[in-house]
N, C-alpha and C positions, 0 to 999 in steps of 0.2 A: 486623533480618531483611529480607533482598531476596526479593520474588516476580517471577519470570519466566515469562510465559505466551508459547510459541512453537510451533514444528514441530519434528519429529524430526529432519528433515534441513537445518536451517538454519545454513549455516555459520557465519555472523557470531555466531550465539548460543553455537554450540560454542566459538568463540575467546574471546567474552566470559566464559564458564564457566571456560575453562581459567584466565584471569587471575584470576578471584575465587577459584579454588582456589588459585592461587600466593600470594594476599594472605590467605589463611585466612578468607575473608569468609564470613558466614552467610547461605546463600541456599536457595531452593527453586525448582526449574524444573520446570514442568509443560508437556508437550508435547500438543499437540490430539488425537492418538489415543490417549495414555495415558489409560485408564479406570480405574486401580486407586487412585482416591482418591475422596472424597467430601465433602460439606459439611452444616452444619448451622446453624440462626439461631435465636436466641431473642431475642424483642423484649419489653421490660418498660417501666414507667414510670422505672424508676431506669436502665437501660443496655441497649444492643443488642450482641448478642455472635456474630457470625459466626464459625465455626470451621472449618478444613481438616483433615480426616483423610488421612494419606497414609504409606504403609509403616509402618503401627501407630503412628504419631505423631500427636498432637494439636497443632496449630497454630493458636493464636487470631488472629484477624485484627489484634487490637490489637498483637501482638508484630511486624508489618509495617510497615516504615516507609518503604519505597520499592518502588514496582512498576513493572516495564518489560512493556507488552504488545507485545512484538515482533510475533507473529503468532498467528492461532489463538484458538479460544473455549474455555471450559470446557466439559467433554464429560460425558455420563452415561451409565449402563449401563442399557438397556431390558430390565429383568428380565421383561417379559411373554413367555410362551412364545409363539413366532412361529406365527400361523395365518392361512390365507389366507381370511379372511372379513372382511365390513366392520365387523363389532362390533370386532374386534381391530384395526382399522386407524383406526377412530374413537377408541377408547381410547387407542392408542399416539400418535395426533395430539394427543390432550387432555394426555396426558404430557409431550410435546415442548413445549407451550405453556406449561405449568405450570413446566417446568424452564426455559425461556426467561425467563419473568418472574422467576422466583427468581435466576437466573444475572446479569440485566440489574442487579438490584439489589446483587448482589456486586460488580460492576464500578462501581456507582454508589458503594458505601461504599469501595473501595480509591481512587477517583478524589478524593474527598472528605475521606479520613482519611489518605492516604499521598502522599508526592511520588510524582507518577504520570507516566510517560512512555509515550504512547501510548494509547489507548482503543478498545476493540472496538466500540464504538458509533460511532467515527468512521473504522474501516477504510475502509468505501466510500463518502466522501465524494462528494457529486455533482459529476461533471465539468463538467457545464453550469454549475452555481453557481460552480465554481472559475474557469472562462473568464470568466465574468460579472465576478466580483470581481476577476480580473486586469487587464481592461480598466479598471475604476476605479482600479485601482493605477497604471495608466499602462503597462503591459505592450502589447507587440505581438503579436496572435495571428493565426494563419492565418484566412483567409475560410472560415466553416464552416455547413454546413446540415444539420438533421435533417429528413428527408422521406421519404414513400411514395410520390411524385408524380415520374414519369420526366422530365416537362417541366422541373421545377424542377432537377433533377440536370443535364439536359442545359444548361440555361442557364450553370450554374457550370462545366460541362465545356468550353464552348466560350470562356467569359470568360477561361479559365485555359489555352487552347491543349492543352487534353486532359490535363493535368497535375493530376491528381486523386487522392486517396488515399481510403479507407475504414479507419475502425478502430472498436474496440467503443464503445459508449456507456458500457458499465460493464465492470468488470473480469471479469464472468463471463456476458458476453452475446456472441452471435453478432457476429461484426465487422460484419455488413451483410446486401446483398442476397442473401448465398448463399442456397441453399434452406434448409428449415426444420430439415433434419436436419444442416446444416454447422456447424461452430464453428472461430473463429480469434481469437487474442488478440494477433495480431501486425499491424502497419499493412501495407496492400496498395495498390498502384497498381491503379487500375480501367481496362477498356478499356469505354467505352460499348456497344459492340456485343454485348458479353457480360451486359448488365444487361437481365433481364426488364422488361416494361412495368409490372407490378405487383410490388411488394415490400414487406416490413415496414418501419417506421420505421428509418432507417439514418443513420449520421453519416458525412457526405462532408466533405472539406476541401481547399483549395488547397494543392497540393504546392509546399513552399518549397524551391528549390535552396540545397542546403548546402554550407557550406565544410566545417563538422564539428558535432558535436552535443556538448551538455554534460550531463552528470548530475551532480546537485548533491545532496548527502546534508546535512540540518540537523538538528544535535543541540545541544539547550539553548542556542539561540540564536548557535551557531557553524556556519559554512558550510565544506563540504569539497566542492570541485568537481573534475570530471575531464573533459578534452576526449577526444572519441573521433573519430577520424579512420578513414575507409574507403577502401580503394582505389578508384578511379574506375571501374575495369571490372567491380566487384561491383554489379550494379544493384539487387538485392533486399536487401544490407545496406545500401546507401545510402538506399533507403526506410526500413528498420528494421533497425539493427544487430543486433539480436536473431535475424536471420535467419542470421547467419554470423558467429561468434565468431573464425574463423580469419584473417580478412582484415581485422581492425581494429587500430588503434594506440591505447592508453589512457594518456594522460600527465595529470599534475598542471595545474591550470589555475585562473586567479584571474579571478573575475567581476567586472566593474565594480562600484564602490561603489554606484552607483545602483540596479543591478540588485540585488545582495545585500540593500540596504535594503527595495526593493519585495517581494523574497520574503519576508523576515522578517515584514513588515506582513500580506501575504497568508495567511502560516502563521498568525500570530496571530489573524486574522479567524476562522479556522477552529478557533481553540484547539487548534492542533497544536504539541507540543513537539518532536516529531521527524518525520521524512517525507524523501521523495524527490522531486526537481523535475527536469524535463527540459526543455532548450532546444535550438533550432536556430540556428547562427549562419550569416549568409548571407555571399557574397563581399565585401559593404558593410559587414561587421562590425556589422549589425544584428541584435539577440538577439529571438528569436522563442518566445515561452512556450508551452509544450504543455500541460504537467500535473502536478499533484502527485498522488503515491501514499504514503499515510502509512505504509504497509507494503512499498513497493518495495526492490527486491534494491539493496544498495550494496556488499556484499563485494568485488565487482570494482573499485569505485573504491579501496578499502581495499589490495586485492592491489596494483594496479598504480601506485598513486600513493604507497604507504608511508606512509600518514597515521596507521597504529597506531590505527584507530577503534575496533577491540575493546577495546584497552587504554584508550583515553579513555572510553569508555561503562562499562567495568568500575570505574574509578577514580571517575567521578561518581556511579554505583550507591553504592558504598562511601562516599563523602563526604556524600550525604545519609541514607544508612543510619545513620551515625555521630551526626548531629545529634540 
């Protein structure tokens, strides 16, 4: 049995499931927002028995041989009647923490008792730890600072002739100096005149003049890369191609062998069986490592490069399920 944890509108998961159906593979897919399921857990000196209940079916975890944590988390129904009072909020909070503890053990069980791709505890790996390890692996990274000090930002700005960008420190944080109510998860070029004298801790980086970008998907120690070219006149897309998909060209690309080896070593350092990585390639063909996202999107890599990734993933899941 194959277990897939994902989100409702994840295209690549949909494609993988279509291939699993084609091969008549036994699998169960749970989407994060889907709550029509529950769990139980029995622990004794003889055995440990987690069970998944879904659509009137009882599925012992012992019947699951491979797990793919694509995205999302196990969810639960808060069956307390909603009330606007502190007692309700406190009890609801306690219930959430209890379920979090329970669900973390279920992830742990699957990690250690099935062939596991992805892991919810590693969805949000620390970007700064990744950059630290990337340097140790021999990657070139942009000069970066995290500050709440205007003077230090000014020094970086002057040293790079005003070519400085800001980006989120985590995947779910404000990208930077924007006011406390603003949010952006795309990369933006800054203008020092727009920066307030005081701001919260923010990540700023040297802007690398790019010839093109590379999005790489790693699956089971295999690497699939795409080069992303942006028209010169689209300034925002050249800073972050996600700002405009209409003016980019995506083609298959093969990274140099030494870059591939460093990337696999870096993924292994964090115990990642799958994930996406981003690079900038400058006009001198220097490769600048940007980040790893364990749950990054790669369906466009598959779409434009015709790698057949959904088919590859499905066959690998079936291979481990049959062992």
